[in-house]
N, C-alpha and C positions, 0 to 999 in steps of 0.2 A: 981560159975565157978571154975573149977580146974586149977591149973597151967598148966597141960597138954593142956587142952581145949584152954585156953587163948594163949597159944604159937602157937598152930595150927591156931587159929583164926587170929592172926597177920600175919602169913606166907600167908594164903589164902586171907585175905584182900588186902594184898600187890599185889598178883599175879592178883587180879581181876581188878586192877586200870586201865589197858589198855584197858578195854571194856567200850566204851563211848555210847554204842546203848542202852540207856535207858532214858525213859521219864514217867512222871506221868499223862499226860493229857489224857482226854477222857473216863474216867471210872466213875460211879456213884454207887459204891456199898455201900448201906446205912447199918449204924450200927443202931440196935433196943435195946431199953433198956430191959435188961433181956435176950437178945438173940444174944450172940456173943460179941466180942471185937473189937473195932476200926471201922473206916469207911473211904472211900474214896470220900466222897461227895465233889465236886468242884475240882476234878482233884489233890487231895493231893497225895503224895506218896514219891519222891525219892531223894537221895543223893544230898544235897545242890544244888538241882535245884530249879526252880521257878514254882509255879502253875499258872493257868490262871488268879487268883485274885491278882497275885502279892507276895504271900507268899513264904518264903523260906522253903523248906521242906527237910527232911532227910530220908536216907534209909540205911539199913544194906546191903552193896555191897559186895559179898563174893562169892568164889567158894567152891563147894562141895569137890573138889580135884584138886590139880595142878599137879597130875601124869597124863600123857598123851601118849598114844600109837602112836600118830602122831609126825613127826619131821618137822614141818613148819618152814621155814627159819625166817620168821618175827616174831616168837612167843618166848616170853621169858619163856614159860613152854614147849617147845619142848623137845622131849624124849632124845635128846643127850646133854642138858644142865645139868651142875652140879650145881644144885641149892637146897636150902632146900625144902623137899617135905612134904607134909602133907595131910591127909584125915579126913574129919569130918564125923561122922554116921548121918544117918537120923535124929535120935532121937536128937543129939547134935545140929544140925542146928535148929530144930524146938524148942528146949528149949532155945538156944541163942536168937533167934527171939522174943519169947514171953517174955522172961526176959527183953530184951532191950526195947520192946514196953511198958511194964508195968512201967518202969523207964523213959519213955518219951524221950529215946534217938534217937528212929526212928519212921517212920511212915509207913514203908513197907519193903519189901525184894526185893533185885535184886539178883538172884541166876543163877550162870553159872557153868561150870565144864569142867575140862580136859575129855578126852574120855578114860575110862578105859575098857579093855576087848574088848568091841564092843559099837557101838552107842546105841543100844537098852538096854543094861545093864546099861549104864550111865542115859539114858533118863528115865528109870523106877524108878531110885532112886530120881531123880529130881521131878518127878511126885508125889512120894510117900511123899516128904517134903510138897509140896503144898496140897496134900490131907489131910495130918494129920493136918497141920494148919487150914484148913476149916472145917474138919468134927470132929475132936477130940477137938480142942481148940476153935472152932467157931470164928476164926480169920476173921475179915472182912476188914482189911488193905490192902494195896496195894501189890501185887505179881507180880513181872515181872520175867519170866522164860526163860532163853536162851535154845532154842531148839537145839539139837545136830544134825549137819548134817549126813544124812544117817539113822535117826531113823525111825522106822515104822509108818505107818499112824494111827494105832490104839492107840500108845503112845502119838503121837502128839495131837490127838483128844481128849484123856483122860486128857491131861494137859491142854487143853484149857478150859475145865470145871472149872478149879480151878484158873487160872491165870488171871490176868487183862489184861496184855499185854504178848506178846511172841516176841522174836527175832531171826532171824537166820542170822548170819553175812556173808556177802559175802566176805569181806576182800579185795580180788583183783579183780578189775573190768574187767578183761579180762581172759578168760579161759586158754588161752596159757601161760599167766605170772603165773596164779595160779598153773598150772601143774609144772612149772619150779621151783616155790618156795615152793610148798606143793605138791609133786608127789602123795600123797595118797588121795587128794581131787580132786573134780571136780564139775563143776556147778550143774550137776544133783543132787548130794546129798545135795546142798544147796537150789535149787529151788523146789525140790520135797517137803520138809517140809513146804516152803512158801505156795505151792499150797494146801497142806492139811489144813493149818490155813485158807487160804482164802475160801476154800470150806466150812469149818466148820462155819465160820462166816456167810456166805451167806445162808446156810442151816438153821442156827439158827435164823436168821431174819424171814425166811418163817415159821418156828415152832412158833415163838412167835406172829406171825400175828393170828394164831388159837388157841394158848394156852398160855395165858397171863403169866402164871408162870412157863413156861418152863425155865430151867437154862440158864443163859446167857453164851455165848461162846466167849472168849477173847474180852471183851467189849470195850477195848481201842486198839484193832487192833494190828498191829505188826510193828516193826521197823528192822532197819539193819544197818551195819556198812561197810564203806570201807576205807581201809588204804591209804593214800595220800603220794606218795614219795618212796614206796617200790619198785614199778615196773615203766617201762617207759611210762606208758600210759598217754595221754594228758588230760587236763581238759575238753576237748570236749567229750571224750570217757566217762568220769565219769558222766558228766552231761546227756549225752544221755541215759545212764544205769538208772540214777536216774529218768530221765523223764519217761521212761518205767514202773519202778516200781511204780511211783506215779498214771500212768494210771490205775493200779489195784484198786479194791474198798476198800481194807483193809490195804494197806501200808500208816502209818501215818507219819513216820520220817526216812530220811536217814542221817545217821550221817558220819562225815568225820573226821578221825583220823591222824594227822600228824605223819608219821613214825618216830619212836624212835630207834636210832641205838643200840639196845640192844645186838645184836649178831654179834660182829665186826669181828668175825674170819670167817664168812661165806662170801665167796667172790661173792656169786650171788646177794648179797644186795649192794646198793649204800653206800658209805662211806660219810655220812652225819655228819657234826659237830653238827648240832642242828636240831630239828624237823622243817619241812617247816610250821611254824605257820601261816605266812601271806598268804600262798597259801591255807591253811585250812580255814583261815577266809573269803577268796575271795570266796570259794566254798560254804560256808554257806550263804553268801550274795547272790550268784547265785541262790542257792536252794530257798532262800527266794523270788527271783523274780518270780521263776517258780511257786511256791505255792501261792503267793498272788497278784503278779503284772501281771498276764497273760502273761509273757514272755514265749517263747518257748525256748528249749535247744539250737537249731541251731541258734536262734537270739543272744544268749549270747556268744557262742563259736562255730565257723564253721571252714571249712577246711582252710579258709584263715587266721583266728585268732584261732588257735587250743588251745591256752592256755590263761587264764584270765591275765590281767595286773596286776602287784603287786602294782604298784604306785597309781592307782586309782580303785575305786569300779566298779563292773560291769555295774551298771546302768549308771553312768557317761561315762564309756567306749563306751557303745551302742550310747549314745547321741552323743558323739564326731565323731562317726563313721557313723553317719546318720545326718549331718547337714540340709539335705533336709527335714526333719520332723519338724524342728524348725524355727522361734519361734512358739510357741502355744498360741493361745488366749484363756486364762483361762475362759473368759465369754462366749465362744461359744464352745469350743472343747467337745468331748464327754468324758465320764468318764475313758475310756480306755486309751485314749491318755494322759490325765491329769496325770494318774498314772505313765507314762513314763518320766515325767519331773523330773530331778535330783533336790532333795530337797523337794519333794512332797511324803508324805506317804500315806498308805491306809485311815487312818482317816482324813487327810488333804484334799485328794481327795474327799472324801464323803461330807465333810464340804463345800468345793468349790461349788460342784454341787447343794447342798441345798441352800447355802447363795445366789447364783447369781440369783435365782428366784425372789428375793426381791429388790435387787439393782445391779448396775454395781460395780464389784469389782476392788479395787486399791491395790498397793503394801502394803499400811497401813493395809488394810483388810486381806491380806495374811499372813502379819506378825502375826497378832492376832489370825488367824486360826492355825498358827503353821508352815507354810511353811519356809524352810531354805532359806531366800532370797539371802544370798551370793553365793548360788549355782543357785537356780532357776532363778536369775535375768538375767542370760545369754540365757535362753531358753523360756522366755515367753513374751507375751504382755498382758497389763492390763491397757490401757489408757496412763499412763505416761511412762511405759516401752516398749521396750527399746528406748533409746533416750537420754536424758540429762545425764544419770548416766553411760551408757555403750556405749562406742565408737567403740568398736570392739567385734563382737561376733564370730569371725572365730575359728574353733576348735583348731588352734595352740596357739592362743591368750588366749583362755579360759583354755586350759590345763596349760599353764605356770601361769596363775593366780591362779588357784584353787590347784596347786601343789607347789606354791611358800612357802618359810619359812616366817612365820609372821614377819612383820617389820614395819617401820615407814609408815606413810600415804604417799600415792601417789597423784599426781597431776592430776586431771581429766581435760578432754578437756576445761570444762567451768570455769577453774581455782579454783574450790572449792576443798578442801581438804577432801578426803573420806578415811575411815578407812576400809581396807580389813582384816578382822579378820579369814584368812582361816587356 
């Protein structure tokens, strides 16, 4: 690698770090001996993320260029910013990827780009990188391509034949706010490529039913990203949009990125001293509830509670707002209700339903199953609970107890010393 290429790579890797909409799960592109390099079996792939089997994996995360024709207020690479600019050629990106892979630095590629000339020109270059890796170098590793908003259907469909996953970032969850912060963009330019990807995946499924060896189209689906804190939308609005996206058959992940105040001179942006990381974390927890715990967006945040509580997680917040749903008898309640108990996860809920077929469960059994009893004890009955250990299960009391700073043991009503390690 030449000094010039290395210098450009440093600039473009730094510019790419703000895009978090990448994931490696959901693809099974196999490598065959003597036929190609690398593989993505087991969902391996990208930048210090974790695969389904728990392995830490790495990816070359880089931009083709950080030169951009757009002037989005929230973006470090906006046209009006005076920052170092660089552009890598298609050949340079391909060579860097292959050399890094051979040296075991990476297991795949996440490639995005600023928009140069027009969306189709930029998208064509991204497609060419993926095409050369697959057809010329027989690269079977993970490839995630960032689709350019406004790109044509033909180019998006061509990209899908070479990429494992594609993403189109929404960025701002409200079109009015998007037009205010990024006047050259609109929701149509974002949702059209999403529709092309979705249509291609569904058509590919039909083709593979009749033609076993038909090429796969974006086998790991698509993802997107929303910036949190750059515009005045409530968490309710963000979660409703996420819920609508998850209702489509190809959306695998919605990522939330706390706004980093990189363009302090732009008065359209809030002057945040630090990114809203706690809010970002609460949104990820709420997203998890929608995906795996059968919660609906309006249950987590509604008109009366438009924003998530920062002090407690969304599941506990819902439980405290609905005391009429508790306590839950873990020996009788259905699986869906057990999932809603604070301190009970998906695996624990499954184990509870299976174990109670053979015996009546007690708190000791629940601890062994993996239930976090210091939370769950306020919301369940299982023979001995509640009663001798929990004197008060009112929402106000429970909130105080679960948000208290760890301290010395407190005296329970039966004069026994209990340690609450919250």
